[in-house]
N, C-alpha and C positions, 0 to 999 in steps of 0.2 A: 504494499500499499504506500503510494507516494504521499508527500507532505500535504498537498492540496486535498487528497482524499481524506486524510486524517483530520484536516481542519473542517471539512464538509461534515464529517461524523461528529466532530466537536459542536458545530453549530446546531446540528440536529438535536444532540442531547440538551444543549442550552435552550433551544426553542421549546422543547418538552418541559424542561424545568421552569422556564419562565411563565408557564401557564398557571402555576400555582404559587410561585415564590418571586417577589420583587427582585429585579437585577439592578444594581447600583453601578453606574460608570462615572468617570471623571467629567467628561465634556460632551458638548452637543454633537461634535463630529462622531464620537464613539457611539452615541445614541442613534444618530441618523444611519450610520453603517449597520448597526445591529438591527434596527427596524427594517432595513432593506432585506435582511436575511430572515425576517419573520419572528424576530425576538419581540416578545410582548412584555408588559409590565415593567417598563424601563423607568428609572429615576436617575437624574443627573445631578451631581454635586455642584458642578459649574461655579465654583467660587463661593457658594453659600455656606453658611455656618452648618455645623452638624445638627444643631438643634432645629434649624429651619427645614433641613432634609427630613429629619425625624417626624416633624409636623405634617409633612406631605404624605408620609407612608400611611397606609390604612391602619387604623387603631389596633386591629386584630393580629397584625404581623408579629410572628414569633421567629421568623427566619428570613435572611436575605442571601442573595448571591452578591458578592462584592468583587467586581471585575475592574480593578484599577490597572493602569500600566505597570510594567516591570522596570521602568526607569527609576532614577533616584527619587523624583517627586512622587511617583506612584507608589513606591515602597513606603515612603513616609506617610502618605495619605491612607494607604491600606492599614498600616499599623495603628495609626491614631483613630481612624474611623472604626476599625474593628473593636478596639478597646472601648470607645464611646457606646457603640451599639450593644456590645455585650454588657456593659454597665447598665443598659436600659432593659436587659433581659432578652435581647434579640440574638439568636444564634447566627453566626456569620459563616457562610460557605465560601471558602477561598479556593476550592478545588479546581474551578474552571480557570482561574488566574494561574494557579500553579501549573496546570496543563499547558497553557500557552507559553509559560516561561520555559518549560522543558522542551517545547518545540522550537524555541528560539524566537518567538514572536514577542517583541518588547513592548509594543504599543497596539492597542486594540484596533486602531485605525489602519495598522499595517496588514490586517487580515485580507483586505481587498487586494493588495499587491500579490499576496501568495496565491489567491484564488482567481485573479483576474483572467487567466487564459480560459477559465471555464464559466465565467459569469459576465 
């Protein structure tokens, strides 16, 4: 299985997960790209405070997928936002982010470059 096929499988799993669990990304470009691939239930940090983001999430949320970039800023954001959300009793799933890191995809918006020949 080549890298593009692996990423398509990743997107299929994320699409299914997003049906029931909010997916938090850093920026609008990340959100727009993931929407293009059918990912639902997206929330963008976009420079807002963590408290503002929390207010936007549905009250009954107990778990989120946190999909920040793997660059220096994304690492910092992941660590701090994870701590904040867990402090609010929300479980953070970082497995999708970890998977992209293992594949060498540092930024969410770079998914399109890897998949471009097929999309």
